[in-house]
PDB file of N, CA, C, O and CB in Angstrom:
ATOM      1  N   UNK A   1       0.790  -1.177  -0.121  1.00  0.00           N
ATOM      2  CA  UNK A   1      -0.161  -0.044   0.060  1.00  0.00           C
ATOM      3  C   UNK A   1       0.825   1.150  -0.031  1.00  0.00           C
ATOM      4  O   UNK A   1       2.003   1.041   0.310  1.00  0.00           O
ATOM      5  CB  UNK A   1      -1.049  -0.099   1.524  1.00  0.00           C
ATOM      6  N   UNK A   2       0.302   2.248  -0.488  1.00  0.00           N
ATOM      7  CA  UNK A   2       0.947   3.525  -0.394  1.00  0.00           C
ATOM      8  C   UNK A   2       0.117   4.502   0.255  1.00  0.00           C
ATOM      9  O   UNK A   2      -1.106   4.357   0.244  1.00  0.00           O
ATOM     10  CB  UNK A   2       1.333   4.012  -1.677  1.00  0.00           C
ATOM     11  N   UNK A   3       0.763   5.666   0.924  1.00  0.00           N
ATOM     12  CA  UNK A   3       0.051   6.646   1.597  1.00  0.00           C
ATOM     13  C   UNK A   3       0.556   7.934   1.239  1.00  0.00           C
ATOM     14  O   UNK A   3       1.759   8.139   1.078  1.00  0.00           O
ATOM     15  CB  UNK A   3       0.083   6.456   2.996  1.00  0.00           C
ATOM     16  N   UNK A   4      -0.422   8.903   1.096  1.00  0.00           N
ATOM     17  CA  UNK A   4       0.283  10.179   0.738  1.00  0.00           C
ATOM     18  C   UNK A   4       0.272  10.966   1.915  1.00  0.00           C
ATOM     19  O   UNK A   4      -0.761  11.203   2.540  1.00  0.00           O
ATOM     20  CB  UNK A   4      -0.350  10.960  -0.434  1.00  0.00           C
ATOM     21  N   UNK A   5       1.557  11.435   2.279  1.00  0.00           N
ATOM     22  CA  UNK A   5       1.858  12.238   3.373  1.00  0.00           C
ATOM     23  C   UNK A   5       2.202  13.643   2.876  1.00  0.00           C
ATOM     24  O   UNK A   5       2.921  13.823   1.893  1.00  0.00           O
ATOM     25  CB  UNK A   5       2.973  11.627   4.179  1.00  0.00           C
ATOM     26  N   UNK A   6       1.670  14.611   3.579  1.00  0.00           N
ATOM     27  CA  UNK A   6       2.114  16.133   3.212  1.00  0.00           C
ATOM     28  C   UNK A   6       3.449  16.383   4.154  1.00  0.00           C
ATOM     29  O   UNK A   6       3.566  16.026   5.326  1.00  0.00           O
ATOM     30  CB  UNK A   6       0.756  17.392   3.612  1.00  0.00           C
ATOM     31  N   UNK A   7       4.285  16.984   3.468  1.00  0.00           N
ATOM     32  CA  UNK A   7       5.707  17.291   3.913  1.00  0.00           C
ATOM     33  C   UNK A   7       5.336  18.422   4.915  1.00  0.00           C
ATOM     34  O   UNK A   7       4.625  19.354   4.539  1.00  0.00           O
ATOM     35  CB  UNK A   7       6.828  17.781   2.620  1.00  0.00           C
ATOM     36  N   UNK A   8       5.812  18.349   6.187  1.00  0.00           N
ATOM     37  CA  UNK A   8       5.790  19.393   7.106  1.00  0.00           C
ATOM     38  C   UNK A   8       7.109  20.095   7.476  1.00  0.00           C
ATOM     39  O   UNK A   8       7.069  21.210   7.996  1.00  0.00           O
ATOM     40  CB  UNK A   8       5.216  18.896   8.239  1.00  0.00           C
ATOM     41  N   UNK A   9       8.379  19.421   7.202  1.00  0.00           N
ATOM     42  CA  UNK A   9       9.503  19.855   7.218  1.00  0.00           C
ATOM     43  C   UNK A   9      10.365  19.632   5.969  1.00  0.00           C
ATOM     44  O   UNK A   9      10.569  18.505   5.518  1.00  0.00           O
ATOM     45  CB  UNK A   9       9.990  19.395   8.266  1.00  0.00           C
ATOM     46  N   UNK A  10      10.881  20.802   5.408  1.00  0.00           N
ATOM     47  CA  UNK A  10      11.548  20.551   4.145  1.00  0.00           C
ATOM     48  C   UNK A  10      12.609  19.538   4.188  1.00  0.00           C
ATOM     49  O   UNK A  10      13.357  19.424   5.159  1.00  0.00           O
ATOM     50  CB  UNK A  10      12.105  21.755   3.643  1.00  0.00           C
ATOM     51  N   UNK A  11      12.681  18.776   3.103  1.00  0.00           N
ATOM     52  CA  UNK A  11      13.939  17.732   3.204  1.00  0.00           C
ATOM     53  C   UNK A  11      14.045  17.056   1.795  1.00  0.00           C
ATOM     54  O   UNK A  11      13.035  16.753   1.161  1.00  0.00           O
ATOM     55  CB  UNK A  11      13.700  16.465   4.454  1.00  0.00           C
ATOM     56  N   UNK A  12      15.288  16.837   1.344  1.00  0.00           N
ATOM     57  CA  UNK A  12      15.681  16.201   0.178  1.00  0.00           C
ATOM     58  C   UNK A  12      14.920  16.582  -1.060  1.00  0.00           C
ATOM     59  O   UNK A  12      14.471  15.777  -1.877  1.00  0.00           O
ATOM     60  CB  UNK A  12      15.598  14.832   0.380  1.00  0.00           C
ATOM     61  N   UNK A  13      14.792  18.257  -1.134  1.00  0.00           N
ATOM     62  CA  UNK A  13      14.436  18.888  -2.176  1.00  0.00           C
ATOM     63  C   UNK A  13      12.900  18.966  -2.038  1.00  0.00           C
ATOM     64  O   UNK A  13      12.366  19.623  -2.932  1.00  0.00           O
ATOM     65  CB  UNK A  13      14.967  18.242  -3.393  1.00  0.00           C
ATOM     66  N   UNK A  14      12.112  18.460  -1.153  1.00  0.00           N
ATOM     67  CA  UNK A  14      10.734  18.451  -0.843  1.00  0.00           C
ATOM     68  C   UNK A  14      10.421  19.813  -0.098  1.00  0.00           C
ATOM     69  O   UNK A  14      11.121  20.143   0.859  1.00  0.00           O
ATOM     70  CB  UNK A  14      10.370  17.168   0.027  1.00  0.00           C
ATOM     71  N   UNK A  15       9.337  20.632  -0.548  1.00  0.00           N
ATOM     72  CA  UNK A  15       9.149  21.836   0.123  1.00  0.00           C
ATOM     73  C   UNK A  15       7.790  21.582   1.272  1.00  0.00           C
ATOM     74  O   UNK A  15       7.108  20.561   1.178  1.00  0.00           O
ATOM     75  CB  UNK A  15       8.872  23.062  -1.098  1.00  0.00           C
ATOM     76  N   UNK A  16       7.567  22.410   2.111  1.00  0.00           N
ATOM     77  CA  UNK A  16       6.297  22.110   3.080  1.00  0.00           C
ATOM     78  C   UNK A  16       5.099  22.226   2.103  1.00  0.00           C
ATOM     79  O   UNK A  16       4.965  23.062   1.210  1.00  0.00           O
ATOM     80  CB  UNK A  16       6.118  23.276   4.453  1.00  0.00           C
ATOM     81  N   UNK A  17       4.335  21.319   2.415  1.00  0.00           N
ATOM     82  CA  UNK A  17       3.048  21.120   1.664  1.00  0.00           C
ATOM     83  C   UNK A  17       3.065  20.223   0.335  1.00  0.00           C
ATOM     84  O   UNK A  17       2.037  19.901  -0.261  1.00  0.00           O
ATOM     85  CB  UNK A  17       2.547  22.496   1.282  1.00  0.00           C
ATOM     86  N   UNK A  18       4.237  19.897  -0.017  1.00  0.00           N
ATOM     87  CA  UNK A  18       4.299  18.808  -1.055  1.00  0.00           C
ATOM     88  C   UNK A  18       3.599  17.574  -0.662  1.00  0.00           C
ATOM     89  O   UNK A  18       3.294  17.406   0.518  1.00  0.00           O
ATOM     90  CB  UNK A  18       5.706  18.447  -1.368  1.00  0.00           C
ATOM     91  N   UNK A  19       3.342  16.764  -1.497  1.00  0.00           N
ATOM     92  CA  UNK A  19       2.503  15.546  -1.190  1.00  0.00           C
ATOM     93  C   UNK A  19       3.498  14.443  -1.591  1.00  0.00           C
ATOM     94  O   UNK A  19       3.897  14.442  -2.755  1.00  0.00           O
ATOM     95  CB  UNK A  19       1.008  15.467  -2.043  1.00  0.00           C
ATOM     96  N   UNK A  20       3.956  13.454  -0.684  1.00  0.00           N
ATOM     97  CA  UNK A  20       4.892  12.290  -1.021  1.00  0.00           C
ATOM     98  C   UNK A  20       4.205  10.980  -0.772  1.00  0.00           C
ATOM     99  O   UNK A  20       3.611  10.730   0.276  1.00  0.00           O
ATOM    100  CB  UNK A  20       6.221  12.338  -0.168  1.00  0.00           C
ATOM    101  N   UNK A  21       4.326  10.088  -1.871  1.00  0.00           N
ATOM    102  CA  UNK A  21       3.697   8.913  -1.748  1.00  0.00           C
ATOM    103  C   UNK A  21       4.680   7.995  -1.063  1.00  0.00           C
ATOM    104  O   UNK A  21       5.800   7.829  -1.547  1.00  0.00           O
ATOM    105  CB  UNK A  21       3.211   8.420  -3.059  1.00  0.00           C
ATOM    106  N   UNK A  22       4.265   7.342   0.141  1.00  0.00           N
ATOM    107  CA  UNK A  22       5.226   6.396   1.056  1.00  0.00           C
ATOM    108  C   UNK A  22       4.679   5.129   1.111  1.00  0.00           C
ATOM    109  O   UNK A  22       3.459   5.002   1.213  1.00  0.00           O
ATOM    110  CB  UNK A  22       5.423   6.866   2.558  1.00  0.00           C
ATOM    111  N   UNK A  23       5.504   4.061   1.050  1.00  0.00           N
ATOM    112  CA  UNK A  23       5.061   2.614   1.000  1.00  0.00           C
ATOM    113  C   UNK A  23       4.672   2.439   2.438  1.00  0.00           C
ATOM    114  O   UNK A  23       5.391   2.871   3.340  1.00  0.00           O
ATOM    115  CB  UNK A  23       6.237   1.504   0.476  1.00  0.00           C
ATOM    116  N   UNK A  24       3.545   1.811   2.664  1.00  0.00           N
ATOM    117  CA  UNK A  24       3.117   1.402   3.980  1.00  0.00           C
ATOM    118  C   UNK A  24       2.772  -0.055   4.170  1.00  0.00           C
ATOM    119  O   UNK A  24       2.515  -0.720   3.167  1.00  0.00           O
ATOM    120  CB  UNK A  24       1.988   2.175   4.345  1.00  0.00           C
ATOM    121  N   UNK A  25       2.747  -0.558   5.254  1.00  0.00           N
ATOM    122  CA  UNK A  25       2.180  -1.830   5.457  1.00  0.00           C
ATOM    123  C   UNK A  25       0.638  -1.994   5.567  1.00  0.00           C
ATOM    124  O   UNK A  25      -0.025  -0.988   5.317  1.00  0.00           O
ATOM    125  CB  UNK A  25       2.754  -2.318   6.600  1.00  0.00           C
ATOM    126  N   UNK A  26      -0.010  -3.120   5.905  1.00  0.00           N
ATOM    127  CA  UNK A  26      -1.474  -2.935   5.943  1.00  0.00           C
ATOM    128  C   UNK A  26      -1.923  -2.064   6.862  1.00  0.00           C
ATOM    129  O   UNK A  26      -3.008  -1.520   6.655  1.00  0.00           O
ATOM    130  CB  UNK A  26      -2.142  -4.075   6.164  1.00  0.00           C
ATOM    131  N   UNK A  27      -1.199  -1.775   8.013  1.00  0.00           N
ATOM    132  CA  UNK A  27      -1.663  -0.856   9.119  1.00  0.00           C
ATOM    133  C   UNK A  27      -1.437   0.576   8.788  1.00  0.00           C
ATOM    134  O   UNK A  27      -1.832   1.441   9.568  1.00  0.00           O
ATOM    135  CB  UNK A  27      -0.949  -1.165  10.436  1.00  0.00           C
ATOM    136  N   UNK A  28      -0.875   0.859   7.771  1.00  0.00           N
ATOM    137  CA  UNK A  28      -0.587   2.249   7.348  1.00  0.00           C
ATOM    138  C   UNK A  28       0.521   2.899   7.940  1.00  0.00           C
ATOM    139  O   UNK A  28       0.750   4.105   8.030  1.00  0.00           O
ATOM    140  CB  UNK A  28      -1.662   3.060   7.576  1.00  0.00           C
ATOM    141  N   UNK A  29       1.380   1.617   8.456  1.00  0.00           N
ATOM    142  CA  UNK A  29       2.779   2.116   9.084  1.00  0.00           C
ATOM    143  C   UNK A  29       3.840   2.300   7.952  1.00  0.00           C
ATOM    144  O   UNK A  29       3.989   1.355   7.178  1.00  0.00           O
ATOM    145  CB  UNK A  29       3.396   0.988  10.211  1.00  0.00           C
ATOM    146  N   UNK A  30       4.567   3.393   7.789  1.00  0.00           N
ATOM    147  CA  UNK A  30       5.487   3.493   6.807  1.00  0.00           C
ATOM    148  C   UNK A  30       6.523   2.570   6.799  1.00  0.00           C
ATOM    149  O   UNK A  30       7.015   2.352   7.905  1.00  0.00           O
ATOM    150  CB  UNK A  30       5.979   4.637   6.808  1.00  0.00           C
ATOM    151  N   UNK A  31       7.069   1.863   5.691  1.00  0.00           N
ATOM    152  CA  UNK A  31       8.008   0.834   5.768  1.00  0.00           C
ATOM    153  C   UNK A  31       9.422   1.325   5.957  1.00  0.00           C
ATOM    154  O   UNK A  31      10.308   0.665   6.500  1.00  0.00           O
ATOM    155  CB  UNK A  31       7.913   0.024   4.593  1.00  0.00           C
ATOM    156  N   UNK A  32       9.551   2.476   5.488  1.00  0.00           N
ATOM    157  CA  UNK A  32      10.961   3.193   5.463  1.00  0.00           C
ATOM    158  C   UNK A  32      11.186   3.740   6.935  1.00  0.00           C
ATOM    159  O   UNK A  32      10.454   4.551   7.501  1.00  0.00           O
ATOM    160  CB  UNK A  32      11.017   4.518   4.297  1.00  0.00           C
ATOM    161  N   UNK A  33      12.234   3.200   7.411  1.00  0.00           N
ATOM    162  CA  UNK A  33      12.818   3.733   8.696  1.00  0.00           C
ATOM    163  C   UNK A  33      12.725   5.209   8.872  1.00  0.00           C
ATOM    164  O   UNK A  33      12.288   5.722   9.902  1.00  0.00           O
ATOM    165  CB  UNK A  33      14.251   3.368   8.799  1.00  0.00           C
ATOM    166  N   UNK A  34      13.152   5.885   7.825  1.00  0.00           N
ATOM    167  CA  UNK A  34      13.446   7.273   7.838  1.00  0.00           C
ATOM    168  C   UNK A  34      11.905   8.075   8.169  1.00  0.00           C
ATOM    169  O   UNK A  34      11.686   8.976   8.978  1.00  0.00           O
ATOM    170  CB  UNK A  34      14.185   7.696   6.284  1.00  0.00           C
ATOM    171  N   UNK A  35      11.118   7.501   7.386  1.00  0.00           N
ATOM    172  CA  UNK A  35       9.610   8.078   7.511  1.00  0.00           C
ATOM    173  C   UNK A  35       9.104   7.706   8.811  1.00  0.00           C
ATOM    174  O   UNK A  35       8.283   8.493   9.282  1.00  0.00           O
ATOM    175  CB  UNK A  35       8.563   7.501   6.383  1.00  0.00           C
ATOM    176  N   UNK A  36       9.402   6.684   9.509  1.00  0.00           N
ATOM    177  CA  UNK A  36       8.952   6.238  10.662  1.00  0.00           C
ATOM    178  C   UNK A  36       9.445   7.297  11.765  1.00  0.00           C
ATOM    179  O   UNK A  36       8.777   7.780  12.679  1.00  0.00           O
ATOM    180  CB  UNK A  36       9.428   4.793  10.871  1.00  0.00           C
ATOM    181  N   UNK A  37      10.726   7.519  11.454  1.00  0.00           N
ATOM    182  CA  UNK A  37      11.463   8.469  12.518  1.00  0.00           C
ATOM    183  C   UNK A  37      10.780   9.794  12.255  1.00  0.00           C
ATOM    184  O   UNK A  37      10.303  10.337  13.251  1.00  0.00           O
ATOM    185  CB  UNK A  37      13.216   8.603  12.318  1.00  0.00           C
ATOM    186  N   UNK A  38      10.651  10.400  11.112  1.00  0.00           N
ATOM    187  CA  UNK A  38      10.133  11.538  10.831  1.00  0.00           C
ATOM    188  C   UNK A  38       8.543  11.725  11.246  1.00  0.00           C
ATOM    189  O   UNK A  38       8.107  12.828  11.576  1.00  0.00           O
ATOM    190  CB  UNK A  38      10.392  11.698   9.451  1.00  0.00           C
ATOM    191  N   UNK A  39       7.886  10.777  11.205  1.00  0.00           N
ATOM    192  CA  UNK A  39       6.403  10.812  11.648  1.00  0.00           C
ATOM    193  C   UNK A  39       6.493  10.738  13.172  1.00  0.00           C
ATOM    194  O   UNK A  39       5.568  11.336  13.721  1.00  0.00           O
ATOM    195  CB  UNK A  39       5.462   9.532  11.014  1.00  0.00           C
ATOM    196  N   UNK A  40       7.309  10.198  13.937  1.00  0.00           N
ATOM    197  CA  UNK A  40       7.135  10.245  15.261  1.00  0.00           C
ATOM    198  C   UNK A  40       7.464  11.623  16.023  1.00  0.00           C
ATOM    199  O   UNK A  40       7.350  11.796  17.237  1.00  0.00           O
ATOM    200  CB  UNK A  40       7.899   9.195  15.749  1.00  0.00           C
ATOM    201  N   UNK A  41       7.898  12.574  15.071  1.00  0.00           N
ATOM    202  CA  UNK A  41       8.134  13.922  15.474  1.00  0.00           C
ATOM    203  C   UNK A  41       6.887  14.697  15.583  1.00  0.00           C
ATOM    204  O   UNK A  41       6.713  15.626  16.372  1.00  0.00           O
ATOM    205  CB  UNK A  41       9.039  14.576  14.558  1.00  0.00           C
ATOM    206  N   UNK A  42       5.907  14.182  14.606  1.00  0.00           N
ATOM    207  CA  UNK A  42       4.460  14.945  14.688  1.00  0.00           C
ATOM    208  C   UNK A  42       3.445  14.049  15.404  1.00  0.00           C
ATOM    209  O   UNK A  42       2.379  14.581  15.712  1.00  0.00           O
ATOM    210  CB  UNK A  42       3.825  15.308  13.139  1.00  0.00           C
ATOM    211  N   UNK A  43       3.628  12.793  15.703  1.00  0.00           N
ATOM    212  CA  UNK A  43       2.426  12.106  16.088  1.00  0.00           C
ATOM    213  C   UNK A  43       2.686  11.939  17.702  1.00  0.00           C
ATOM    214  O   UNK A  43       1.848  11.378  18.408  1.00  0.00           O
ATOM    215  CB  UNK A  43       2.210  10.617  15.213  1.00  0.00           C
TER     216      UNK A  43
END
């Protein structure tokens, strides 16, 4: 599954407000460790 996340902190050429598709498991948890770490800052 993929989940569209809105960028809240600029990184890797993405600006605030950009939408980025992230691979997730069936629970909607991002598979990429970096994304998990980033999301923990906001959740």
